[in-house]
C-alpha positions as CSV (number, residue, x, y, z in Angstrom):
1,M,10.2,13.4,15.8
2,H,10.1,9.8,17.0
3,P,13.4,8.2,16.0
4,L,13.3,5.5,18.7
5,Q,10.0,4.1,17.4
6,A,11.9,2.8,14.4
7,I,13.7,0.3,16.8
8,G,10.5,-0.8,18.5
9,L,10.2,1.6,21.4
10,P,7.0,3.4,22.2
11,A,6.5,7.1,21.5
12,S,6.7,7.8,25.2
13,A,10.3,6.6,25.2
14,D,11.2,9.1,22.5
15,E,9.5,11.8,24.5
16,A,11.2,10.8,27.7
17,Y,14.7,10.8,26.2
18,L,14.2,14.2,24.5
19,V,12.9,15.6,27.8
20,L,16.0,14.4,29.6
21,V,18.4,15.6,26.9
22,E,16.9,19.1,26.9
23,G,16.1,19.5,30.6
24,G,18.8,17.5,32.4
25,A,18.3,14.9,35.1
26,L,14.9,14.4,36.6
27,T,13.4,12.2,39.3
28,L,11.0,9.5,38.3
29,A,8.1,11.6,39.8
30,E,9.2,14.6,37.8
31,L,9.5,12.7,34.6
32,A,6.1,11.1,35.1
33,E,4.6,14.6,35.6
34,V,6.3,16.0,32.4
35,L,5.1,13.0,30.3
36,A,1.7,13.0,31.9
37,V,1.9,9.3,32.7
38,S,1.7,7.3,35.9
39,P,4.9,6.6,37.9
40,R,4.7,3.0,36.9
41,E,4.6,3.9,33.2
42,A,7.5,6.2,33.7
43,T,9.5,3.5,35.5
44,E,8.8,1.1,32.6
45,V,10.0,3.7,30.0
46,V,13.2,4.4,32.0
47,A,13.8,0.6,32.3
48,R,13.6,0.2,28.5
49,L,15.9,3.2,27.8
50,S,18.3,2.0,30.5
51,A,18.5,-1.5,28.9
52,L,19.7,0.2,25.6
53,G,22.2,2.4,27.5
54,L,20.4,5.6,26.6
55,V,19.8,6.7,30.2
56,E,21.4,6.0,33.6
57,T,20.0,6.4,37.1
58,A,21.9,8.1,39.9
59,P,21.1,6.3,43.2
60,R,19.4,8.0,46.1
61,D,21.8,10.0,48.3
62,G,20.4,10.7,51.7
63,D,17.4,13.0,51.3
64,T,18.2,13.5,47.6
65,P,15.9,11.2,45.5
66,A,17.2,9.0,42.7
67,T,17.4,10.8,39.4
68,V,17.5,9.8,35.7
69,R,19.8,11.4,33.2
70,A,20.3,10.9,29.4
71,C,23.4,9.4,28.0
72,P,25.0,10.1,24.5
73,P,23.1,8.0,22.0
74,G,25.9,7.2,19.5
75,A,27.6,4.3,21.0
76,P,24.6,2.4,22.4
77,L,22.6,2.7,19.2
78,E,25.6,1.8,17.0
79,S,26.0,-1.4,19.2
80,L,22.3,-2.1,18.8
81,A,22.6,-1.7,15.0
82,D,25.5,-4.1,14.9
83,D,23.6,-6.7,16.9
84,R,20.6,-6.5,14.6
85,V,22.8,-6.9,11.5
86,R,24.2,-10.0,13.1
87,Q,20.7,-11.2,13.9
88,A,19.5,-10.5,10.4
89,S,22.4,-12.4,8.9
90,A,21.8,-15.4,11.3
91,L,18.1,-15.3,10.4
92,R,18.9,-15.5,6.6
93,A,21.3,-18.3,7.2
94,S,18.7,-20.2,9.2
95,S,16.1,-19.6,6.5
96,E,18.4,-21.0,3.8
97,S,19.4,-24.0,5.9
98,L,15.8,-24.8,6.9
99,S,14.6,-24.3,3.4
100,R,17.2,-26.8,2.1
101,F,16.1,-29.2,4.8
102,W,12.5,-28.7,3.7
103,R,13.2,-29.3,0.1
104,D,15.2,-32.5,0.9
105,H,12.2,-33.9,2.6
106,H,9.6,-32.5,0.2
107,P,11.2,-32.9,-3.2
108,D,7.9,-32.4,-5.0
109,S,7.5,-28.8,-3.7
110,A,8.7,-25.8,-5.6
111,G,11.3,-23.8,-3.6
112,Y,10.3,-20.6,-5.3
113,V,6.6,-20.8,-4.2
114,E,5.3,-20.3,-0.6
115,V,1.7,-20.4,0.5
116,V,0.7,-18.0,3.3
117,R,-2.4,-19.0,5.2
118,T,-3.1,-16.4,7.9
119,A,-4.5,-12.9,7.5
120,A,-1.6,-11.4,9.6
121,A,1.0,-13.1,7.5
122,I,-0.7,-12.0,4.3
123,E,-0.8,-8.4,5.5
124,A,2.9,-8.6,6.4
125,V,4.0,-9.9,3.0
126,R,1.9,-7.3,1.2
127,R,3.6,-4.6,3.3
128,R,6.9,-6.0,2.2
129,V,6.1,-5.2,-1.4
130,H,5.9,-1.5,-0.6
131,D,8.8,-1.5,1.8
132,E,11.2,-3.4,-0.3
133,A,10.5,-2.1,-3.8
134,T,13.3,0.0,-5.2
135,R,12.0,0.7,-8.7
136,C,8.3,-0.2,-9.3
137,V,5.2,-2.0,-8.0
138,R,2.8,-3.5,-10.5
139,G,-0.6,-5.0,-9.7
140,L,-3.9,-6.4,-10.8
141,S,-6.7,-5.6,-8.4
142,V,-10.2,-7.2,-8.4
143,G,-11.0,-5.4,-5.2
144,F,-9.6,-3.9,-2.0
145,P,-9.0,-5.2,1.5
146,V,-11.7,-4.1,4.0
147,A,-10.7,-2.7,7.4
148,G,-12.3,-3.7,10.7
149,T,-14.7,-0.7,10.2
150,G,-16.0,-2.3,7.0
151,R,-14.4,0.5,4.9
152,V,-12.0,0.0,2.0
153,T,-8.5,1.1,2.9
154,I,-5.2,1.8,1.1
155,L,-2.6,-0.8,1.9
156,D,0.0,0.5,4.4
157,G,3.1,1.7,2.7
158,A,1.8,2.4,-0.8
159,L,1.5,6.2,-0.5
160,E,4.8,6.4,1.3
161,A,6.5,4.4,-1.4
162,M,5.0,6.6,-4.1
163,A,6.2,9.7,-2.2
164,D,9.7,8.1,-2.3
165,G,9.6,7.9,-6.1
166,I,8.6,4.3,-6.5
167,E,6.6,3.9,-9.8
168,Y,3.1,2.3,-9.3
169,K,1.1,0.8,-12.2
170,V,-2.2,-0.9,-11.3
171,V,-5.0,-2.4,-13.4
172,Y,-8.4,-2.4,-11.6
173,R,-11.4,-4.5,-12.4
174,A,-14.2,-2.3,-13.7
175,Q,-16.9,-3.7,-11.4
176,A,-14.9,-2.7,-8.3
177,L,-15.1,0.9,-9.3
178,S,-18.8,0.8,-9.0
179,E,-18.3,1.0,-5.2
180,P,-17.9,4.6,-4.0
181,D,-15.3,3.7,-1.3
182,V,-13.2,1.9,-3.9
183,R,-13.4,4.9,-6.3
184,E,-12.3,7.2,-3.5
185,V,-9.3,5.0,-2.6
186,V,-8.3,4.6,-6.3
187,Q,-8.5,8.3,-6.9
188,T,-6.4,9.0,-3.8
189,C,-3.7,6.7,-5.2
190,V,-3.9,8.3,-8.7
191,Q,-3.6,11.8,-7.2
192,A,-0.5,10.5,-5.3
193,G,1.1,9.5,-8.6
194,E,-0.2,6.0,-9.3
195,Q,-0.7,5.1,-13.0
196,A,-4.1,3.3,-13.1
197,R,-6.0,1.5,-15.8
198,V,-9.3,-0.3,-15.9
199,F,-10.3,-3.6,-17.5
200,P,-13.8,-5.1,-17.6
201,D,-12.7,-8.3,-15.8
202,L,-9.6,-9.7,-14.1
203,P,-8.9,-13.3,-13.1
204,L,-7.1,-12.6,-9.9
205,S,-5.3,-10.0,-7.7
206,L,-1.5,-9.9,-7.7
207,T,1.2,-7.5,-6.7
208,I,4.7,-7.5,-8.1
209,C,7.7,-6.1,-6.3
210,D,10.3,-5.1,-8.9
211,E,11.4,-8.4,-10.6
212,E,12.1,-10.0,-7.2
213,F,8.8,-11.5,-6.1
214,C,5.0,-11.3,-6.3
215,V,2.1,-11.9,-4.0
216,V,-0.9,-13.7,-5.6
217,N,-4.3,-13.8,-3.8
218,I,-5.8,-17.3,-3.8
219,P,-9.6,-17.2,-4.0
220,L,-11.3,-19.4,-1.4
221,P,-15.0,-20.4,-1.0
222,R,-15.5,-18.7,2.3
223,F,-15.1,-14.9,2.5
224,D,-13.5,-15.1,5.9
225,Q,-10.7,-17.3,4.7
226,A,-7.5,-16.0,3.2
227,H,-4.6,-17.6,1.4
228,A,-1.9,-16.0,-0.6
229,M,1.0,-17.3,-2.7
230,I,4.5,-15.8,-2.7
231,V,6.4,-16.4,-6.0
232,R,10.1,-15.6,-6.0
233,R,12.4,-15.3,-9.0
234,S,11.5,-18.1,-11.4
235,G,9.8,-18.8,-14.7
236,L,6.5,-18.6,-12.8
237,L,7.3,-15.1,-11.7
238,D,8.1,-14.1,-15.3
239,A,4.7,-15.6,-16.3
240,F,2.9,-13.5,-13.8
241,I,4.7,-10.4,-14.9
242,G,3.7,-11.3,-18.5
243,V,0.0,-11.6,-17.3
244,F,0.2,-8.1,-15.8
245,E,1.8,-6.6,-18.9
246,S,-1.0,-8.1,-21.1
247,Y,-3.8,-6.6,-19.0
248,W,-1.9,-3.3,-18.8
249,R,-1.8,-3.0,-22.6
250,L,-5.5,-3.8,-22.8
251,G,-6.6,-1.5,-19.9
252,V,-8.1,1.9,-20.3
253,P,-6.2,4.8,-18.5
254,L,-8.0,6.1,-15.4
255,P,-7.6,9.9,-15.2
256,A,-7.2,11.9,-12.0
257,R,-10.4,13.4,-10.7
258,D,-11.5,16.6,-12.5
259,D,-14.0,18.6,-10.5
260,R,-15.0,20.8,-13.5
261,G,-18.7,20.7,-14.5
262,G,-19.9,18.5,-17.4
263,T,-20.3,19.8,-20.9
264,D,-22.0,18.9,-24.2
265,A,-19.4,20.7,-26.3
266,D,-18.4,19.1,-29.6
267,P,-15.4,16.9,-28.8
268,S,-14.4,16.2,-32.4
269,V,-11.1,18.1,-32.2
270,N,-10.0,18.1,-28.5
271,P,-12.5,16.4,-26.2
272,P,-12.8,18.0,-22.7
273,E,-11.8,16.0,-19.7
274,D,-15.3,14.9,-18.7
275,V,-15.9,13.4,-22.1
276,R,-12.6,11.5,-21.8
277,R,-13.8,10.2,-18.5
278,L,-17.1,9.2,-19.8
279,L,-15.4,7.2,-22.7
280,M,-13.0,5.6,-20.2
281,Y,-15.8,4.4,-17.9
282,L,-17.8,3.2,-20.9
283,S,-14.8,1.3,-22.4
284,S,-14.1,-0.3,-19.1
285,G,-17.5,-1.9,-18.8
286,L,-19.3,0.3,-16.3
287,T,-23.1,0.6,-16.5
288,D,-24.8,3.9,-17.3
289,E,-25.9,4.0,-13.6
290,S,-22.3,3.7,-12.4
291,I,-21.1,6.3,-15.0
292,A,-23.8,8.7,-14.0
293,R,-22.8,8.3,-10.3
294,E,-19.2,8.9,-11.1
295,L,-19.8,12.0,-13.2
296,G,-22.4,13.4,-10.9
297,V,-25.1,13.5,-13.6
298,S,-28.3,11.6,-14.4
299,E,-28.5,8.4,-16.4
300,R,-30.5,10.2,-19.0
301,T,-27.7,12.7,-19.4
302,V,-25.1,9.9,-19.8
303,A,-27.2,8.2,-22.5
304,R,-27.7,11.5,-24.3
305,R,-24.0,12.3,-24.3
306,I,-23.1,8.8,-25.5
307,A,-25.6,9.1,-28.4
308,R,-24.1,12.5,-29.3
309,L,-20.6,11.0,-29.4
310,Q,-21.9,8.2,-31.6
311,E,-23.4,10.7,-33.9
312,I,-20.1,12.8,-34.1
313,V,-17.9,9.8,-35.0
314,G,-20.5,7.9,-37.1
315,A,-20.7,4.9,-34.8
316,Q,-23.8,2.7,-34.8
317,T,-23.0,0.9,-31.5
318,R,-21.1,1.7,-28.3
319,F,-18.5,-0.8,-29.2
320,Q,-17.8,1.1,-32.4
321,L,-17.7,4.3,-30.4
322,G,-15.0,2.8,-28.3
323,I,-12.9,1.8,-31.3
324,Q,-13.3,5.3,-32.9
325,A,-12.4,7.0,-29.6
326,A,-9.2,4.9,-29.3
327,R,-8.2,5.6,-32.9
328,R,-8.7,9.4,-32.4
329,G,-6.6,9.3,-29.3
330,W,-9.4,10.3,-27.0
331,L,-8.6,7.5,-24.5
């Protein structure tokens, strides 16, 4: 339990306050020992709690050292909440005022579009999508952001939002799924409830928060550069939503991972899950090598299974196989 972290305090402040509530007044030395921190760190924590009115210090009395005791949290935290509401209101008013001033001096710029040019700002606005969504998040993804370790990561807030009941619908570029790290991340999201589809090629990455705004990645020549465009309620936002819906209708559903072994059983009536997965990967443009890697079989086995499926449905080509599979409801 770290309730004070939500207002910007470190975990040590939470721990110190709970210790003082449960154990009563302590000297700074005693508090530092309980928290396993230095006296200086304990002093800093007490100062932050004291500034919020959550603790008070009884002065030294003769040989009795100064002690710190906890105060009831209701009044000080309610006061802090009121202050932050006023600050948020003032910030919104300032934003509106400065935005009008900007538009007055830049009449050719669209007020519903904002370009973000730093990696930190882009990460913050992406996080906003997951934090502020109340109904659904939709997206097109040509790839995933890479962490400082060089590994693909799930954007902060996505799994939490899904756990809170927010609907997620994402179309992924097929080529991205050829990377093991990407497949692992996507499968994690699917297992968490994301509805995922795959399309052979996508023109851009975008993420849509309800019908309020979207974040569009802007491709740049250098890999270490990053720009993004925020589009708020407007005809342009409606157009991006339409772009997503078009690719969503065309995409092939991506099933959750099924760890059962492969099979060559006749799928003409009710194809097993591994056959559905093979058809899905095939329809989304993956190579035999990538399909084999995903299914955990050899390329030769993949080719043999595809040939068998073509024979069953009477398809002369893989394209015809895809059409027949869709008609039979196998995808």
